[in-house]
LUMZA-603126 format. One record per residue (C-alpha): residue number from 1; residue in three letters; z negated, y negated, x negated. Coordinates in steps of 0.001 Angstrom, whole numbers, plus 524288, in hexadecimal, padded with zeros to 5 digits. Each point is the difference from the previous one (the first is absolute). Example, Ala and Ser with C-alpha at 12.3 -4.5 7.8 and 13.67 -1.06 7.14 Angstrom:
BEGIN
TIBA    i   aa     pz     py     px
TIBA    1  ala  7E188  81194  7CFF4
TIBA    2  ser  80294  7F290  7FAA6
END
This chain:
BEGIN
TIBA    i   aa     pz     py     px
TIBA    1  met  7CB3E  8279A  84F05
TIBA    2  ile  7FE90  7FA69  7F242
TIBA    3  arg  7F88E  8088F  7F66F
TIBA    4  pro  7F3D5  7F8C2  7FB2D
TIBA    5  asp  8034E  8035F  7F1E4
TIBA    6  ala  80DA4  7FA29  80176
TIBA    7  ala  7FA72  7F355  8053B
TIBA    8  gln  7F5A1  7FF83  7F56F
TIBA    9  leu  80A1E  80280  7F55A
TIBA   10  ala  808BC  7F53E  80543
TIBA   11  asp  7F525  7F5E7  800DA
TIBA   12  ala  7F890  803B1  7F3A2
TIBA   13  ala  80C19  7FD47  7F7CA
TIBA   14  gly  7FDDB  7F188  80293
TIBA   15  ala  7F454  80043  7F6C0
TIBA   16  glu  807CA  8061C  7F4E5
TIBA   17  arg  8076F  7F901  7F542
TIBA   18  ala  80D98  80246  7FAA8
TIBA   19  ala  80A60  7FB10  7F6B1
TIBA   20  tyr  80EB4  7FF00  80197
TIBA   21  val  80A0E  7FF13  7F51D
TIBA   22  his  80DC4  7FBCD  80382
TIBA   23  val  80AF0  805BC  7F7BE
TIBA   24  pro  80CD3  7F94A  803D4
TIBA   25  phe  8097C  80820  7F7E2
TIBA   26  cys  80A46  80878  806A6
TIBA   27  arg  80BFD  8072B  7FB3F
TIBA   28  arg  80746  7F94C  80B0B
TIBA   29  val  7FC2A  7F83D  80C07
TIBA   30  cys  8018B  807F8  80C68
TIBA   31  pro  80836  7F92D  80A7B
TIBA   32  tyr  7F4BC  7FF9F  809C7
TIBA   33  cys  7F57A  7FB33  7F694
TIBA   34  asp  7FA26  7F259  800ED
TIBA   35  phe  7F498  80245  7F6C0
TIBA   36  ala  7FDE8  7F84B  7F378
TIBA   37  val  8083E  8088F  7F715
TIBA   38  val  80976  7FE9D  7F4A5
TIBA   39  ala  80A48  80938  7FAA3
TIBA   40  gly  8066E  800FD  7F2CA
TIBA   41  val  7F512  7F96C  7F858
TIBA   42  asp  7F846  80BA4  7FB0F
TIBA   43  his  7FFEE  7F97F  7F2A2
TIBA   44  leu  7F538  7F758  805A0
TIBA   45  thr  7F6B9  80B1B  80334
TIBA   46  glu  7F798  7FF14  7F3BF
TIBA   47  arg  7FF0E  7F146  80123
TIBA   48  tyr  7FC6F  80180  80E4F
TIBA   49  val  7F55B  80A00  7FD17
TIBA   50  asp  7FA55  7F6AB  7F5D7
TIBA   51  ala  7FF9B  7F54E  80A5E
TIBA   52  val  7F98C  808C4  80A25
TIBA   53  val  7F5B8  80426  7F613
TIBA   54  ala  7FD7F  7F1C5  7FC92
TIBA   55  glu  7FEA1  7FC7F  80E5D
TIBA   56  ile  7F65B  80B22  80230
TIBA   57  glu  7F7D7  7FBF3  7F458
TIBA   58  arg  7FEFA  7F20E  8053D
TIBA   59  glu  7FB63  80453  80D80
TIBA   60  pro  7F159  7FE0E  8020C
TIBA   61  thr  7F8DA  80CFF  7FF73
TIBA   62  trp  7FE94  806A5  80D18
TIBA   63  gly  7FED2  80DE7  804A9
TIBA   64  pro  7FF19  80B3B  7FE5E
TIBA   65  leu  80CF7  803C2  80619
TIBA   66  his  801A9  80ABE  80A16
TIBA   67  ala  80EDF  7FFCB  7FF6B
TIBA   68  val  80B09  7FB3D  7F753
TIBA   69  ala  80DFD  7FF60  804E8
TIBA   70  phe  80C60  7FDD3  7F824
TIBA   71  gly  80AE9  7FB79  8090C
TIBA   72  gly  80D1C  7F99B  7FEB7
TIBA   73  gly  80A92  80054  7FD52
TIBA   74  thr  7FF35  80CE1  7F900
TIBA   75  pro  7F3CD  80228  7F7C5
TIBA   76  ser  80623  80C58  7FA7C
TIBA   77  arg  8094A  7F72D  7F864
TIBA   78  leu  7F47D  7FDDA  7F6CC
TIBA   79  ser  7FCE6  80A80  7F61F
TIBA   80  pro  7F3BC  8085B  8018C
TIBA   81  ser  7FA22  7F936  7F427
TIBA   82  gln  80270  7F294  805F3
TIBA   83  leu  7F9F6  8045B  80CDB
TIBA   84  glu  7F474  805F9  7F8DE
TIBA   85  arg  7FDC7  7F34D  7F8BB
TIBA   86  ile  7FEC9  7F86A  80CB6
TIBA   87  val  7F6FD  80A2C  8061B
TIBA   88  ser  7F778  7FFA9  7F3E2
TIBA   89  val  7FED0  7F135  8006B
TIBA   90  leu  7FC8F  8005B  80E80
TIBA   91  arg  7F598  80A3F  7FD4A
TIBA   92  asp  7FA45  7F827  7F4CB
TIBA   93  arg  80037  7F332  80782
TIBA   94  phe  7FB21  80454  80D53
TIBA   95  gly  7FBBB  80E2C  7FF3E
TIBA   96  leu  8044F  80B16  808DC
TIBA   97  val  7F6F9  8076F  80920
TIBA   98  asp  7FF53  80EBB  7FE94
TIBA   99  gly  80B98  805C7  8073F
TIBA  100  ala  80756  7F319  8009C
TIBA  101  glu  80E02  800C5  804ED
TIBA  102  val  80A2D  7FBA8  7F60A
TIBA  103  ser  80D64  80044  8064B
TIBA  104  leu  80DEC  7FC6A  7FC83
TIBA  105  glu  80CFC  7FF60  806FC
TIBA  106  ala  80B1F  80740  7F96D
TIBA  107  asn  80E4A  802CB  8021C
TIBA  108  pro  80507  80DED  7FE37
TIBA  109  glu  80AB4  7FBD6  7F68D
TIBA  110  asp  7F5A2  7FB07  7F68B
TIBA  111  trp  7F824  80C91  80086
TIBA  112  his  80183  80A54  7F580
TIBA  113  glu  7F967  80CF6  7FDC5
TIBA  114  gly  7F239  7FE4C  7FB15
TIBA  115  leu  7FEAC  7F1E3  8049A
TIBA  116  gly  7F5A6  8041F  809CE
TIBA  117  asp  7F76E  8054C  7F518
TIBA  118  arg  801AC  7F390  7F80A
TIBA  119  leu  7FC6B  7F78E  80BA6
TIBA  120  ala  7F416  80851  802F2
TIBA  121  ala  7FBD7  7FEC6  7F1CE
TIBA  122  ala  801B2  7F138  80131
TIBA  123  gly  7F641  7FFC3  80B3A
TIBA  124  phe  808D3  8009F  80BDC
TIBA  125  thr  7FB9E  80812  80B9E
TIBA  126  arg  80ADF  7FD4A  809CE
TIBA  127  ala  80ECD  7FE6C  80027
TIBA  128  ser  8084F  7FA8F  80B06
TIBA  129  leu  80E20  80452  7FEB0
TIBA  130  gly  80AA3  7F76F  805D0
TIBA  131  val  807DD  80B6F  80529
TIBA  132  gln  804C5  7F8ED  80C5E
TIBA  133  ser  8084D  80B9A  8046F
TIBA  134  phe  80428  80DC8  7FC80
TIBA  135  asp  80D89  7FD89  805B9
TIBA  136  glu  809FE  7FCCC  7F571
TIBA  137  asp  8083F  7F76A  80900
TIBA  138  val  7F433  7F836  8045B
TIBA  139  leu  7FBA6  7FE44  7F1E8
TIBA  140  ala  80D7A  7FABC  7FCAD
TIBA  141  ala  7FFAB  7F6AE  80B97
TIBA  142  leu  7F2B4  7FB0D  7FB88
TIBA  143  gly  80536  7FDB9  7F259
TIBA  144  arg  7F68E  8099D  7F9EC
TIBA  145  leu  802D2  8054F  7F26D
TIBA  146  his  7F9E6  80D7B  8016F
TIBA  147  gly  803C2  80C46  80754
TIBA  148  ser  7F75B  808D0  8081C
TIBA  149  gly  7FF03  809BE  7F4D0
TIBA  150  glu  7FA49  7F5BD  7F6EA
TIBA  151  ala  7F63D  7FC22  80A79
TIBA  152  ile  7FB83  80E03  801FF
TIBA  153  ala  7FEA8  80219  7F154
TIBA  154  ala  7F81B  7F376  7FE5F
TIBA  155  phe  7F712  803CB  80B28
TIBA  156  gly  7FDB9  80D70  7FA17
TIBA  157  asp  7FCA7  7FA54  7F2C0
TIBA  158  ala  7F66B  7F641  805E8
TIBA  159  lys  7F940  80A83  807FE
TIBA  160  ala  7FF44  8093F  7F468
TIBA  161  ala  7F8E8  7F545  7F879
TIBA  162  gly  7F5A5  7FF4A  80A90
TIBA  163  leu  80400  7F2A6  80521
TIBA  164  ser  7FDDE  7FCFA  80E56
TIBA  165  thr  80E20  7FE17  803F5
TIBA  166  asn  80668  7F7BC  80A87
TIBA  167  leu  80DFD  800A1  804BD
TIBA  168  asp  8059A  7F30E  8047F
TIBA  169  leu  80AAB  80171  80A69
TIBA  170  ile  808DA  7F652  80712
TIBA  171  phe  805F6  802EE  80D4C
TIBA  172  gly  80A90  7F998  8080E
TIBA  173  thr  80A83  7FD9A  7F5D7
TIBA  174  pro  80CC7  7FD27  8074A
TIBA  175  gly  80768  80CCE  8010C
TIBA  176  glu  7F3AC  8084E  7FF4C
TIBA  177  thr  7FE75  80832  80C45
TIBA  178  leu  7F34F  80514  805A1
TIBA  179  glu  803C6  80DA7  7FB93
TIBA  180  arg  8026B  7FBA8  7F20A
TIBA  181  trp  7F315  7F8BB  7FFC5
TIBA  182  leu  7F8E0  80C13  804E3
TIBA  183  ala  80654  807D8  7F51A
TIBA  184  thr  7FA18  7F673  7F622
TIBA  185  val  7F2C6  8012A  806A9
TIBA  186  glu  800D1  80EDD  7FF5B
TIBA  187  val  80283  7FFA7  7F158
TIBA  188  ala  7F4B8  7F68C  7FE11
TIBA  189  val  7F694  80855  807FA
TIBA  190  ala  80423  80C5B  7F8CE
TIBA  191  leu  7FC34  7F99A  7F321
TIBA  192  asn  7F206  7FF18  8052C
TIBA  193  pro  7FD03  7F204  7FBBF
TIBA  194  asp  7F25F  7FA45  8000E
TIBA  195  his  804E6  7F380  8063F
TIBA  196  leu  80C29  7FB6E  80724
TIBA  197  ser  8048D  7F216  80298
TIBA  198  val  80B0C  7FD7B  809A8
TIBA  199  tyr  80647  7F2B6  8020C
TIBA  200  ala  80AF4  7FB46  808BA
TIBA  201  leu  80B2C  7F9AD  7F8A9
TIBA  202  thr  7FF85  7F16F  802AD
TIBA  203  val  809E7  7F562  7FD49
TIBA  204  glu  7F925  7F5BF  7F7C6
TIBA  205  arg  805C0  7F280  7FE19
TIBA  206  gly  80695  7FDBE  7F2F6
TIBA  207  thr  80278  80E4A  7FCEC
TIBA  208  glu  80CFF  80684  7FD89
TIBA  209  leu  7FDF5  80788  80C9D
TIBA  210  ser  7FE11  7F385  807E8
TIBA  211  arg  80C9E  7FA61  7FAAD
TIBA  212  ala  8073E  80C7F  80350
TIBA  213  val  7FABF  80007  80DE6
TIBA  214  ala  80396  7F19D  8018B
TIBA  215  ser  80DE0  803B2  7FBE7
TIBA  216  gly  80103  80A57  80A85
TIBA  217  ala  7F9EF  80C37  7FA03
TIBA  218  pro  7F7BA  80807  80987
TIBA  219  ala  7F1A2  7FC91  80106
TIBA  220  pro  7F4FE  809CB  80219
TIBA  221  asp  7FEB4  80465  80E30
TIBA  222  pro  7F207  7FCE2  8047F
TIBA  223  asp  80063  809F3  80B12
TIBA  224  leu  80450  80AC9  7F6C8
TIBA  225  gln  7F59C  7FBC7  7F640
TIBA  226  ala  7F5B3  80124  80AAB
TIBA  227  ala  80477  80DD9  802EA
TIBA  228  met  7FFBC  8032E  7F17B
TIBA  229  tyr  7F21C  7FB07  7FEAB
TIBA  230  glu  7FB42  80772  80BE6
TIBA  231  ala  8060E  80C68  7FA9E
TIBA  232  val  7F7E0  7FE9C  7F396
TIBA  233  leu  7F328  7FF90  80757
TIBA  234  asp  80120  80E1C  80471
TIBA  235  arg  80598  805CF  7F38F
TIBA  236  val  7F926  7FB88  7F3A2
TIBA  237  gly  7F351  80794  80190
TIBA  238  leu  7F852  7F4E5  7F9D4
TIBA  239  val  7F637  7F67D  805C9
TIBA  240  arg  805B3  7F2C3  80395
TIBA  241  tyr  7F645  7F5CD  7FB63
TIBA  242  glu  808D6  7F407  80091
TIBA  243  val  80CB0  7FC73  806CD
TIBA  244  ser  808B0  8055F  7F548
TIBA  245  asn  7F6C4  8086E  7F816
TIBA  246  phe  7FBA6  80E29  8013D
TIBA  247  ala  7F6F6  8079F  7F6FD
TIBA  248  arg  7F80E  80C1A  7FDD2
TIBA  249  pro  7F144  7FDD8  800D8
TIBA  250  gly  7FB96  7F973  7F38B
TIBA  251  his  80DA3  7FB28  7FC65
TIBA  252  ala  8012E  7F344  8079D
TIBA  253  cys  80430  7F51A  7F6D3
TIBA  254  arg  7F346  7F97D  7FC33
TIBA  255  tyr  80675  7F373  7FB7A
TIBA  256  asn  806BC  7FE4C  80D21
TIBA  257  leu  7F36E  802EB  8075D
TIBA  258  ile  7F976  7F509  7F86E
TIBA  259  thr  80A98  7F607  80334
TIBA  260  trp  8007E  803B7  80E76
TIBA  261  ala  7F135  7FE51  800D7
TIBA  262  gln  8008E  7F250  7F9FB
TIBA  263  gly  7FA3A  80518  7F366
TIBA  264  glu  8013F  7F7FA  7F3BB
TIBA  265  tyr  8095A  802C1  7F4D0
TIBA  266  val  804E7  7F963  7F3D6
TIBA  267  ala  80E77  80035  7FCDB
TIBA  268  phe  8083C  7FDF4  7F3F6
TIBA  269  gly  80E51  7FDE6  7FCED
TIBA  270  ala  80B22  7F821  805A7
TIBA  271  ala  7FEE5  7FDF9  80EBC
TIBA  272  ala  7F2E4  80716  80080
TIBA  273  his  7F711  7FC55  80B54
TIBA  274  arg  7F130  800ED  7FECB
TIBA  275  his  7F457  7FEA0  8091A
TIBA  276  arg  7F36A  7FC8B  7F913
TIBA  277  asp  7F44B  7F7F4  80445
TIBA  278  arg  80669  7FEC5  80D5F
TIBA  279  val  80B8F  7F893  7FA45
TIBA  280  arg  80DD3  80557  7FFD0
TIBA  281  arg  80817  7FBEA  7F445
TIBA  282  arg  80E02  80308  7FC13
TIBA  283  asn  80690  7FFB8  7F2CB
TIBA  284  val  80CF2  7F998  7FD08
TIBA  285  arg  80AF6  80916  8043E
TIBA  286  arg  80A3B  7FEA4  7F552
TIBA  287  ile  7FD84  80860  7F413
TIBA  288  asp  804A3  7F59C  7F65A
TIBA  289  arg  7F6A4  7F5E3  8057C
TIBA  290  tyr  7F4FF  809F1  80056
TIBA  291  leu  80211  80330  7F1A5
TIBA  292  glu  8010D  7F1B9  7FC37
TIBA  293  arg  7F351  7FC63  806C3
TIBA  294  val  7F7DA  80B4C  7FAE8
TIBA  295  glu  80547  7FEC5  7F22F
TIBA  296  ala  7FCB2  7F17F  80037
TIBA  297  gly  7F20A  80330  803D1
TIBA  298  ala  801D7  7FA89  80DB3
TIBA  299  ser  7FCBA  80659  80CF0
TIBA  300  pro  80B6B  806D0  806C3
TIBA  301  val  7FA15  7FD1D  80D6D
TIBA  302  gln  8099F  7F869  80864
TIBA  303  gly  7F87D  7FE79  80CA8
TIBA  304  glu  7F3E5  803B6  80781
TIBA  305  glu  7FB05  80154  80DDA
TIBA  306  arg  7F1FA  7FE33  80469
TIBA  307  leu  7FE09  80595  80D8E
TIBA  308  asp  7F5DD  7F9ED  808E5
TIBA  309  ala  7F6FE  80891  80827
TIBA  310  trp  809A7  80129  80B3A
TIBA  311  gly  80B54  802E3  7F6E6
TIBA  312  arg  7F865  80B04  7F998
TIBA  313  glu  7FC34  8058B  80D29
TIBA  314  val  80E19  80001  804D4
TIBA  315  glu  80447  80642  7F33F
TIBA  316  arg  7F573  80A72  80157
TIBA  317  val  80522  8043C  80D49
TIBA  318  phe  80E48  7FE71  7FC0B
TIBA  319  leu  7FE30  808F9  7F44A
TIBA  320  gly  7F6BC  80948  806E6
TIBA  321  leu  8097D  802E9  80AEA
TIBA  322  arg  80940  80612  7F611
TIBA  323  arg  7F63B  80B08  7FDF1
TIBA  324  ala  7FF10  80BD1  808DF
TIBA  325  ala  7F13F  7FDF1  80015
TIBA  326  gly  80212  7F252  80546
TIBA  327  val  7F5EF  7F559  7FE67
TIBA  328  thr  7F380  7FB3F  80646
TIBA  329  ala  803E2  7F5D6  80A15
TIBA  330  gly  7F760  7F4D3  7FB82
TIBA  331  cys  8035B  7F22F  803C6
TIBA  332  ala  80ECD  80074  7FE5A
TIBA  333  gly  8013E  80D8A  80609
TIBA  334  thr  7F866  7FB9D  80BF9
TIBA  335  ala  80863  7F3CA  800D6
TIBA  336  leu  80C0A  80897  7FF6C
TIBA  337  leu  7FB61  8089C  80B2A
TIBA  338  glu  7FD09  7F406  80833
TIBA  339  ser  80CE8  7F917  7FD49
TIBA  340  pro  80BC9  8014D  8091E
TIBA  341  ala  807E7  806A7  7F537
TIBA  342  gly  7F4C7  8093C  7FCE8
TIBA  343  arg  7FE28  803C1  80E2F
TIBA  344  arg  80E7D  8031C  80105
TIBA  345  leu  7FF27  80884  7F3D7
TIBA  346  leu  7F3F7  806C5  80561
TIBA  347  asp  80676  80288  80D2F
TIBA  348  ala  80C44  80502  7F933
TIBA  349  gly  7F834  80978  7F7A9
TIBA  350  val  803AF  7F95C  7F340
TIBA  351  ile  7F1E6  7FD59  7FC4C
TIBA  352  gly  7F389  8066D  80481
TIBA  353  arg  7F1A4  8022F  7FD34
TIBA  354  arg  7FB6D  80CBB  7F9E8
TIBA  355  ser  7F26A  80338  7FB1B
TIBA  356  gly  7FC6F  7F1B0  800CC
TIBA  357  arg  80BAA  7FBB9  7F7D1
TIBA  358  leu  80C9B  7F8CD  802E8
TIBA  359  val  80C00  8083F  7FCE5
TIBA  360  val  80EB3  7FFD4  801A1
TIBA  361  thr  80290  80BCE  80899
TIBA  362  asn  80E8E  80036  7FD38
TIBA  363  pro  8027D  7FDE3  7F16C
TIBA  364  leu  80E33  7FC91  802D6
TIBA  365  leu  7FB1B  7F373  80631
TIBA  366  thr  7F6A5  7FBC0  7F552
TIBA  367  asp  80856  7F417  7FCDC
TIBA  368  glu  7FF32  7FBA4  80E30
TIBA  369  ala  7F12F  800D4  7FFA2
TIBA  370  ser  7FF9E  7F8E5  7F2F4
TIBA  371  arg  8081A  7F4BA  80554
TIBA  372  ala  7F66D  7FE87  80B46
TIBA  373  val  7F4A1  7FF4A  7F667
TIBA  374  leu  806A8  7F5AC  7F7AE
TIBA  375  ala  80303  7F7E2  80C2E
TIBA  376  leu  7F1B9  7FF45  80457
TIBA  377  glu  7FA40  7F2A4  801F5
TIBA  378  glu  7F379  7FD91  7F882
TIBA  379  val  7F373  8027A  80770
TIBA  380  asp  7F1B7  7FDD8  7FCBA
TIBA  381  cys  7FA2A  80C3E  7FA0D
END
């Protein structure tokens, strides 16, 4: 049974507003990463912050904001003063509701003692640490630049500063056994985080990892990854509220809840995607072109998508099925249940109906359910 408060929290987020800031800078590009990132160009950070501020100031007023998220890339490559400047401009331009979530992603190697206090003073309320593993061999295989000791120290500093703190973990690295993964999970649980995100390592086209696999290097084992994911479900002691995300009550990522509920958000920076006035827009991906456009007074938007009524309805169910609380069936959900693919999923126990909502009963098979939603033929609603 789905708790009424969980369902209400999931759906109510769709009426909230958020902002996203993309920070593309990294110390190095991890071999599995296909995000819009750059390495070795930290000399551009001040120029980039100027451009982001200029872009924010040109955005039509809108708000107030319930959540702000700094993602990347590695937002912790910016200094606390640079981050504070962007937060201040967002607050002045749009306003922040009382208790707004202001979150950033950070890598342990960028964290130093006292950084948590400086971030809290700058207005941040949440930190998501890209720990990925507490196994030194796995960290090396993933191309990470920190050790487990640095990750533990960064986590402790963030918690001591009063930040709601997430640990980001990756499972299924070739060579990682189930036992070694469980050892990482045990360390993470012992740290008592407010939030935990767990993702299966995937081979994305164009990455260093994809080229290695194409040359004969071992690829992640999907069966082992399934066993690793199932093992997490019984061990973390947190509430799963989305396929890959677990949290203590009151610590679910508000920004993510907004996006999964089709809420609207503005976004700034290279490759940033926004959803405002029911239109999805994306900025130019390359940092040099982003800087050139903004500095010339031009819009950095490269493309947009306007969904029709059916497209929005399919998207609503597609996104909603990611959440443990599921989604009201509506037109697309009913069409799914009546389709041959949907009936097969229902008979196989992949999807089901709980408390009047459509849910994925086996989170391991969420992608299968999502594909069935996207394949639906349009019907009259």
